[in-house]
KEDREN-329415 format. One record per residue (C-alpha): residue number from 1; chain; x, y, z. Coordinates in Angstrom, 1 decimal, padded with zeros to 4 digits. Layout:
% residues N
(dokol NUM 'A' (X Y Z)) ...
This chain:
% residues 367
(dokol 1 'A' (000.0 000.0 000.0)) (dokol 2 'A' (001.3 003.5 -000.9)) (dokol 3 'A' (000.5 006.4 001.3)) (dokol 4 'A' (001.5 010.1 001.0)) (dokol 5 'A' (001.6 012.2 004.1)) (dokol 6 'A' (002.1 015.9 004.1)) (dokol 7 'A' (001.6 019.5 005.0)) (dokol 8 'A' (002.0 022.2 002.3)) (dokol 9 'A' (001.3 025.1 004.7)) (dokol 10 'A' (004.3 025.6 007.0)) (dokol 11 'A' (003.8 025.4 010.8)) (dokol 12 'A' (006.6 023.6 012.6)) (dokol 13 'A' (004.5 021.3 014.7)) (dokol 14 'A' (003.1 019.6 011.6)) (dokol 15 'A' (006.5 018.1 010.9)) (dokol 16 'A' (006.1 016.0 014.0)) (dokol 17 'A' (002.6 015.0 013.1)) (dokol 18 'A' (003.5 014.0 009.6)) (dokol 19 'A' (006.7 012.1 010.6)) (dokol 20 'A' (004.9 010.3 013.5)) (dokol 21 'A' (002.3 008.9 011.0)) (dokol 22 'A' (004.9 008.2 008.3)) (dokol 23 'A' (007.2 006.2 010.6)) (dokol 24 'A' (004.4 004.0 012.0)) (dokol 25 'A' (003.1 003.3 008.5)) (dokol 26 'A' (006.6 002.2 007.5)) (dokol 27 'A' (006.7 -000.1 010.5)) (dokol 28 'A' (003.6 -001.8 009.1)) (dokol 29 'A' (005.2 -002.3 005.7)) (dokol 30 'A' (003.5 000.6 003.9)) (dokol 31 'A' (005.3 002.6 001.3)) (dokol 32 'A' (005.5 006.2 002.5)) (dokol 33 'A' (006.3 009.4 000.8)) (dokol 34 'A' (006.0 013.0 002.1)) (dokol 35 'A' (004.6 016.2 000.6)) (dokol 36 'A' (006.0 019.2 002.3)) (dokol 37 'A' (006.3 023.0 001.8)) (dokol 38 'A' (010.0 023.8 001.1)) (dokol 39 'A' (009.9 025.8 004.4)) (dokol 40 'A' (010.0 022.5 006.3)) (dokol 41 'A' (013.3 021.4 004.8)) (dokol 42 'A' (015.5 022.7 007.6)) (dokol 43 'A' (013.6 020.6 010.1)) (dokol 44 'A' (013.7 017.3 008.3)) (dokol 45 'A' (016.3 014.5 008.8)) (dokol 46 'A' (018.0 013.2 005.7)) (dokol 47 'A' (016.1 009.9 005.6)) (dokol 48 'A' (012.8 011.9 005.4)) (dokol 49 'A' (014.1 014.4 002.8)) (dokol 50 'A' (014.9 011.5 000.6)) (dokol 51 'A' (011.2 010.5 000.6)) (dokol 52 'A' (009.9 014.1 000.2)) (dokol 53 'A' (008.4 016.0 -002.7)) (dokol 54 'A' (008.7 019.7 -001.9)) (dokol 55 'A' (005.9 021.9 -003.2)) (dokol 56 'A' (005.9 025.7 -002.8)) (dokol 57 'A' (007.0 027.8 000.2)) (dokol 58 'A' (003.7 028.6 001.9)) (dokol 59 'A' (004.0 030.1 005.4)) (dokol 60 'A' (001.0 032.5 005.6)) (dokol 61 'A' (-001.8 034.1 003.7)) (dokol 62 'A' (000.2 035.9 001.0)) (dokol 63 'A' (002.6 033.0 000.2)) (dokol 64 'A' (-000.4 030.5 000.2)) (dokol 65 'A' (-002.1 032.7 -002.4)) (dokol 66 'A' (001.1 032.8 -004.5)) (dokol 67 'A' (001.6 029.0 -004.3)) (dokol 68 'A' (-002.0 028.3 -005.0)) (dokol 69 'A' (-001.9 030.4 -008.2)) (dokol 70 'A' (001.4 028.9 -009.4)) (dokol 71 'A' (000.5 026.5 -012.2)) (dokol 72 'A' (003.9 024.9 -012.0)) (dokol 73 'A' (003.0 023.5 -008.5)) (dokol 74 'A' (-000.3 022.0 -009.9)) (dokol 75 'A' (001.6 020.5 -012.8)) (dokol 76 'A' (004.2 018.9 -010.5)) (dokol 77 'A' (001.5 017.5 -008.2)) (dokol 78 'A' (-000.4 016.1 -011.2)) (dokol 79 'A' (002.6 014.4 -012.7)) (dokol 80 'A' (003.8 012.8 -009.5)) (dokol 81 'A' (000.4 011.6 -008.2)) (dokol 82 'A' (-000.9 010.3 -011.5)) (dokol 83 'A' (002.3 008.4 -012.1)) (dokol 84 'A' (002.7 007.0 -008.6)) (dokol 85 'A' (-001.0 006.6 -007.9)) (dokol 86 'A' (-000.9 006.4 -004.1)) (dokol 87 'A' (-003.7 004.5 -002.3)) (dokol 88 'A' (-004.0 007.1 000.4)) (dokol 89 'A' (-003.1 010.7 000.8)) (dokol 90 'A' (-003.2 012.1 004.3)) (dokol 91 'A' (-002.9 015.9 004.6)) (dokol 92 'A' (-002.3 017.9 007.8)) (dokol 93 'A' (-002.6 021.6 008.1)) (dokol 94 'A' (-005.1 022.8 005.5)) (dokol 95 'A' (-003.6 024.7 002.5)) (dokol 96 'A' (-006.5 026.8 001.1)) (dokol 97 'A' (-005.7 026.0 -002.6)) (dokol 98 'A' (-003.2 023.1 -003.0)) (dokol 99 'A' (-005.0 020.6 -000.8)) (dokol 100 'A' (-008.0 020.9 -003.1)) (dokol 101 'A' (-006.0 020.0 -006.2)) (dokol 102 'A' (-004.5 017.1 -004.3)) (dokol 103 'A' (-008.0 015.8 -003.3)) (dokol 104 'A' (-009.1 016.0 -006.9)) (dokol 105 'A' (-006.0 014.2 -008.1)) (dokol 106 'A' (-006.5 011.5 -005.5)) (dokol 107 'A' (-010.0 010.9 -006.9)) (dokol 108 'A' (-008.6 010.7 -010.4)) (dokol 109 'A' (-006.1 008.0 -009.5)) (dokol 110 'A' (-008.6 006.0 -007.5)) (dokol 111 'A' (-007.1 006.8 -004.1)) (dokol 112 'A' (-008.6 007.9 -000.8)) (dokol 113 'A' (-008.1 011.5 000.3)) (dokol 114 'A' (-007.8 012.1 004.1)) (dokol 115 'A' (-007.8 015.6 005.6)) (dokol 116 'A' (-006.9 016.2 009.2)) (dokol 117 'A' (-009.3 019.0 010.2)) (dokol 118 'A' (-007.6 020.6 013.2)) (dokol 119 'A' (-009.4 023.9 013.1)) (dokol 120 'A' (-012.9 023.4 011.6)) (dokol 121 'A' (-014.6 026.6 012.5)) (dokol 122 'A' (-014.1 029.7 014.7)) (dokol 123 'A' (-017.4 030.9 016.2)) (dokol 124 'A' (-016.1 034.2 017.6)) (dokol 125 'A' (-013.7 035.5 015.0)) (dokol 126 'A' (-013.3 038.9 016.7)) (dokol 127 'A' (-011.0 037.2 019.3)) (dokol 128 'A' (-008.3 037.1 016.6)) (dokol 129 'A' (-008.2 040.8 015.9)) (dokol 130 'A' (-006.7 042.3 012.7)) (dokol 131 'A' (-006.8 040.8 009.2)) (dokol 132 'A' (-006.9 037.2 010.5)) (dokol 133 'A' (-010.5 037.5 011.6)) (dokol 134 'A' (-011.6 038.3 008.0)) (dokol 135 'A' (-009.2 035.7 006.5)) (dokol 136 'A' (-011.0 033.1 008.6)) (dokol 137 'A' (-014.2 033.5 006.6)) (dokol 138 'A' (-012.4 032.8 003.4)) (dokol 139 'A' (-010.4 030.0 005.0)) (dokol 140 'A' (-013.7 028.2 006.1)) (dokol 141 'A' (-015.2 028.8 002.6)) (dokol 142 'A' (-012.3 027.1 000.9)) (dokol 143 'A' (-012.2 024.3 003.6)) (dokol 144 'A' (-015.8 023.6 002.9)) (dokol 145 'A' (-015.0 023.3 -000.8)) (dokol 146 'A' (-012.1 020.9 000.0)) (dokol 147 'A' (-014.3 018.7 002.2)) (dokol 148 'A' (-016.6 018.1 -000.8)) (dokol 149 'A' (-013.7 016.2 -002.3)) (dokol 150 'A' (-012.6 014.6 001.0)) (dokol 151 'A' (-013.2 010.9 001.7)) (dokol 152 'A' (-012.2 010.9 005.4)) (dokol 153 'A' (-012.0 013.8 007.8)) (dokol 154 'A' (-009.9 013.1 010.9)) (dokol 155 'A' (-010.9 015.1 013.9)) (dokol 156 'A' (-009.0 015.2 017.2)) (dokol 157 'A' (-011.3 016.6 019.9)) (dokol 158 'A' (-014.9 016.6 020.9)) (dokol 159 'A' (-014.8 020.4 020.6)) (dokol 160 'A' (-013.5 020.1 017.0)) (dokol 161 'A' (-016.2 017.6 016.2)) (dokol 162 'A' (-018.9 019.9 017.5)) (dokol 163 'A' (-017.5 022.8 015.4)) (dokol 164 'A' (-017.1 020.6 012.4)) (dokol 165 'A' (-020.7 019.4 012.5)) (dokol 166 'A' (-022.0 022.9 013.1)) (dokol 167 'A' (-020.2 024.4 010.1)) (dokol 168 'A' (-020.0 021.5 007.6)) (dokol 169 'A' (-023.4 019.8 007.8)) (dokol 170 'A' (-023.2 018.8 004.1)) (dokol 171 'A' (-020.1 016.7 004.6)) (dokol 172 'A' (-020.9 013.2 003.3)) (dokol 173 'A' (-017.5 011.4 003.9)) (dokol 174 'A' (-016.5 009.5 006.9)) (dokol 175 'A' (-015.5 011.2 010.2)) (dokol 176 'A' (-012.9 009.5 012.4)) (dokol 177 'A' (-011.8 010.7 015.8)) (dokol 178 'A' (-008.1 010.3 016.3)) (dokol 179 'A' (-006.0 012.2 018.9)) (dokol 180 'A' (-003.2 014.4 017.7)) (dokol 181 'A' (-000.1 012.2 017.5)) (dokol 182 'A' (003.5 013.3 017.8)) (dokol 183 'A' (007.0 011.9 017.3)) (dokol 184 'A' (008.0 010.9 020.8)) (dokol 185 'A' (011.2 012.8 021.6)) (dokol 186 'A' (010.5 013.1 025.3)) (dokol 187 'A' (011.1 011.5 028.6)) (dokol 188 'A' (011.6 012.8 032.1)) (dokol 189 'A' (015.3 013.2 032.2)) (dokol 190 'A' (015.6 016.6 033.9)) (dokol 191 'A' (015.6 016.7 037.7)) (dokol 192 'A' (012.6 018.5 039.2)) (dokol 193 'A' (015.1 020.9 040.7)) (dokol 194 'A' (016.2 021.9 037.2)) (dokol 195 'A' (012.8 023.2 036.3)) (dokol 196 'A' (012.8 027.0 036.5)) (dokol 197 'A' (010.3 028.7 034.2)) (dokol 198 'A' (006.6 029.3 033.8)) (dokol 199 'A' (006.6 029.3 030.0)) (dokol 200 'A' (004.3 031.0 027.5)) (dokol 201 'A' (004.8 029.6 024.0)) (dokol 202 'A' (003.8 032.4 021.7)) (dokol 203 'A' (003.6 034.5 019.7)) (dokol 204 'A' (001.5 036.7 022.0)) (dokol 205 'A' (-001.5 037.0 019.7)) (dokol 206 'A' (-004.8 038.1 021.1)) (dokol 207 'A' (-006.5 034.7 021.0)) (dokol 208 'A' (-003.7 033.2 023.3)) (dokol 209 'A' (-004.5 035.6 026.1)) (dokol 210 'A' (-001.2 037.4 026.5)) (dokol 211 'A' (-002.7 040.2 028.6)) (dokol 212 'A' (-003.6 037.6 031.3)) (dokol 213 'A' (000.0 036.3 031.1)) (dokol 214 'A' (001.4 039.8 031.5)) (dokol 215 'A' (-000.8 040.6 034.5)) (dokol 216 'A' (000.5 037.4 036.2)) (dokol 217 'A' (004.1 038.5 035.5)) (dokol 218 'A' (003.5 042.0 036.8)) (dokol 219 'A' (001.7 040.8 039.9)) (dokol 220 'A' (004.5 038.3 040.7)) (dokol 221 'A' (007.2 041.0 040.2)) (dokol 222 'A' (005.3 043.5 042.5)) (dokol 223 'A' (004.8 041.0 045.2)) (dokol 224 'A' (008.2 039.4 045.0)) (dokol 225 'A' (006.9 035.9 044.5)) (dokol 226 'A' (010.1 034.6 043.0)) (dokol 227 'A' (008.6 033.1 039.9)) (dokol 228 'A' (010.6 033.2 036.6)) (dokol 229 'A' (008.7 033.5 033.4)) (dokol 230 'A' (009.7 032.7 029.8)) (dokol 231 'A' (008.1 033.7 026.5)) (dokol 232 'A' (009.1 031.7 023.4)) (dokol 233 'A' (008.2 033.0 020.0)) (dokol 234 'A' (009.2 032.3 016.4)) (dokol 235 'A' (008.1 035.8 015.4)) (dokol 236 'A' (009.5 039.1 016.8)) (dokol 237 'A' (007.7 040.2 020.0)) (dokol 238 'A' (007.3 044.0 019.4)) (dokol 239 'A' (005.4 045.1 022.5)) (dokol 240 'A' (008.0 046.7 024.8)) (dokol 241 'A' (006.1 045.7 027.9)) (dokol 242 'A' (007.5 042.2 027.6)) (dokol 243 'A' (011.1 043.5 027.8)) (dokol 244 'A' (011.0 045.7 030.9)) (dokol 245 'A' (010.2 042.9 033.5)) (dokol 246 'A' (013.0 041.6 035.6)) (dokol 247 'A' (011.2 038.2 036.0)) (dokol 248 'A' (010.4 037.7 032.3)) (dokol 249 'A' (012.8 036.4 029.7)) (dokol 250 'A' (011.8 036.6 026.0)) (dokol 251 'A' (013.4 034.2 023.6)) (dokol 252 'A' (012.8 034.9 019.9)) (dokol 253 'A' (014.2 032.9 017.0)) (dokol 254 'A' (012.7 032.3 013.6)) (dokol 255 'A' (013.7 028.7 013.4)) (dokol 256 'A' (013.5 026.9 016.8)) (dokol 257 'A' (014.6 023.3 016.5)) (dokol 258 'A' (012.8 020.4 018.2)) (dokol 259 'A' (015.9 019.9 020.4)) (dokol 260 'A' (015.9 023.6 021.5)) (dokol 261 'A' (012.1 023.5 022.2)) (dokol 262 'A' (012.6 020.3 024.2)) (dokol 263 'A' (015.2 022.0 026.4)) (dokol 264 'A' (013.0 024.9 027.2)) (dokol 265 'A' (010.0 022.7 028.1)) (dokol 266 'A' (012.1 020.3 030.1)) (dokol 267 'A' (013.3 023.2 032.2)) (dokol 268 'A' (009.9 024.6 032.8)) (dokol 269 'A' (007.9 024.2 035.9)) (dokol 270 'A' (004.8 024.4 033.8)) (dokol 271 'A' (003.6 025.9 030.5)) (dokol 272 'A' (000.8 028.5 030.6)) (dokol 273 'A' (-002.1 028.6 028.2)) (dokol 274 'A' (-004.5 031.5 029.2)) (dokol 275 'A' (-006.2 031.1 025.8)) (dokol 276 'A' (-009.5 032.8 024.9)) (dokol 277 'A' (-010.3 030.2 022.2)) (dokol 278 'A' (-008.8 026.8 021.5)) (dokol 279 'A' (-010.1 023.8 019.6)) (dokol 280 'A' (-007.1 021.8 020.9)) (dokol 281 'A' (-003.5 022.7 021.8)) (dokol 282 'A' (-000.2 021.3 020.6)) (dokol 283 'A' (001.4 023.4 023.4)) (dokol 284 'A' (-000.4 021.3 026.0)) (dokol 285 'A' (000.4 017.9 024.4)) (dokol 286 'A' (004.0 018.8 023.6)) (dokol 287 'A' (004.4 019.8 027.3)) (dokol 288 'A' (003.2 016.5 028.4)) (dokol 289 'A' (005.7 014.8 026.1)) (dokol 290 'A' (008.4 016.2 028.4)) (dokol 291 'A' (006.5 015.6 031.7)) (dokol 292 'A' (005.6 019.3 032.1)) (dokol 293 'A' (002.2 020.2 033.6)) (dokol 294 'A' (000.0 023.0 032.2)) (dokol 295 'A' (-001.9 025.8 033.8)) (dokol 296 'A' (-004.7 026.8 031.5)) (dokol 297 'A' (-008.1 028.3 030.9)) (dokol 298 'A' (-010.9 025.8 030.4)) (dokol 299 'A' (-012.0 027.1 027.1)) (dokol 300 'A' (-012.9 025.0 024.0)) (dokol 301 'A' (-011.1 021.7 023.8)) (dokol 302 'A' (-008.5 022.5 026.5)) (dokol 303 'A' (-010.6 020.9 029.3)) (dokol 304 'A' (-010.5 017.7 027.3)) (dokol 305 'A' (-006.7 017.3 027.8)) (dokol 306 'A' (-005.8 019.4 030.8)) (dokol 307 'A' (-007.0 017.2 033.7)) (dokol 308 'A' (-007.5 019.4 036.7)) (dokol 309 'A' (-005.1 018.6 039.6)) (dokol 310 'A' (-003.6 015.6 037.7)) (dokol 311 'A' (-001.9 016.9 034.6)) (dokol 312 'A' (-002.5 020.6 035.1)) (dokol 313 'A' (-004.7 023.3 036.7)) (dokol 314 'A' (-007.8 024.7 035.0)) (dokol 315 'A' (-009.3 028.2 035.5)) (dokol 316 'A' (-012.2 030.1 034.1)) (dokol 317 'A' (-011.2 032.7 031.5)) (dokol 318 'A' (-012.3 035.5 033.8)) (dokol 319 'A' (-010.3 034.3 036.8)) (dokol 320 'A' (-008.4 036.9 038.7)) (dokol 321 'A' (-004.6 037.0 039.1)) (dokol 322 'A' (-004.7 035.6 042.6)) (dokol 323 'A' (-006.5 032.5 041.3)) (dokol 324 'A' (-003.8 032.0 038.7)) (dokol 325 'A' (-001.2 032.3 041.5)) (dokol 326 'A' (-003.0 029.6 043.5)) (dokol 327 'A' (-002.8 027.3 040.5)) (dokol 328 'A' (000.9 028.0 040.0)) (dokol 329 'A' (001.5 027.2 043.7)) (dokol 330 'A' (-000.5 024.0 043.4)) (dokol 331 'A' (001.6 022.7 040.5)) (dokol 332 'A' (004.9 023.7 042.2)) (dokol 333 'A' (003.9 021.8 045.3)) (dokol 334 'A' (002.9 018.7 043.4)) (dokol 335 'A' (005.3 018.8 040.5)) (dokol 336 'A' (006.9 015.4 040.8)) (dokol 337 'A' (003.6 013.5 040.8)) (dokol 338 'A' (002.0 015.7 038.1)) (dokol 339 'A' (005.1 015.4 035.9)) (dokol 340 'A' (004.8 011.6 035.9)) (dokol 341 'A' (001.1 011.9 035.2)) (dokol 342 'A' (001.8 014.1 032.2)) (dokol 343 'A' (004.4 011.8 030.7)) (dokol 344 'A' (002.3 008.7 031.2)) (dokol 345 'A' (-000.8 010.3 029.7)) (dokol 346 'A' (001.2 011.4 026.6)) (dokol 347 'A' (002.6 007.9 026.1)) (dokol 348 'A' (-000.8 006.3 026.5)) (dokol 349 'A' (-002.7 008.6 024.1)) (dokol 350 'A' (-000.6 011.0 022.0)) (dokol 351 'A' (002.7 009.3 021.3)) (dokol 352 'A' (003.3 008.0 017.7)) (dokol 353 'A' (003.2 004.4 019.0)) (dokol 354 'A' (-000.6 004.8 019.3)) (dokol 355 'A' (-001.1 005.3 015.5)) (dokol 356 'A' (-001.6 001.6 014.7)) (dokol 357 'A' (-004.7 001.4 016.9)) (dokol 358 'A' (-006.4 003.5 014.3)) (dokol 359 'A' (-005.1 001.9 011.1)) (dokol 360 'A' (-007.9 -000.6 010.7)) (dokol 361 'A' (-010.6 002.1 010.9)) (dokol 362 'A' (-008.7 004.4 008.6)) (dokol 363 'A' (-007.3 001.9 006.0)) (dokol 364 'A' (-009.9 -000.9 006.3)) (dokol 365 'A' (-009.0 -004.3 005.1)) (dokol 366 'A' (-005.6 -003.1 003.9)) (dokol 367 'A' (-004.3 -002.8 007.4)) 
């Protein structure tokens, strides 16, 4: 059986999702090739590059438009897929134009097209501010168009399923619930004593609740609570307020490797997700990979994976700063047990080794 796995819209976490599935498929004897945006190239090991077809350089709205209108990309996809005729094509991270062409080509060569729908629909688009809230309308329109050509939609949370069914009532393919799976690069190697930071993984866009994070930082500084905070962002953090706090370190780097991110998370007491909206969160699940608890709002799908007092601490979105501090104190006081809970939960549900449990449902008799 031949399967193509890919993401043509660059977002670093999808490298892990794609390679997790690809590696497990290969262990089952399937022939695997990858479709990646050229922007992923720096992240990929040589053995994956050798199996990869690079298409475009999409990283955002403008580059996605350029790649979608570039006929050379469509020609390349057509030539490769019609010659190789894969049985299955599994695409992560929706590309508003190229995924549609891939789905059409999959039909043409008698294959099955699978789209992982991580963000089906945003009910309150105003949370995102700026141009993105308007782009979301177009995004959902094109996603609806793609789903008409999709055989299987993979969905990873009950919240995502609710939003999917609310927005795409005319979808006639199969829906399969499969958790987000990751390459497992973690373990609990750091001593608890080495954990220092309360870490916000950015960028500090409005939907992630950075104002709440900043209030916690300021309160902690004023009251000399002794907490150390860290903000990690692949894009430049321009707001000067994040740079004038003695208890907050900002780390910015355009290309943060998996190894670098692992070191930051391993040395964190906890990660913090004060989000205003979230269907699910890779920040939470990646934290668990390294045995790091999460303090979080209970919005959207977060309460499905942040288990209060076991793997993290949940608060209402309108909770005051003192309530957040209580949550931080609880995790600090119970860090050893919670760290073990997080790692065990990740291995049981979200590690790549769980993929084969879903192969029969996804691939049918061929698995």
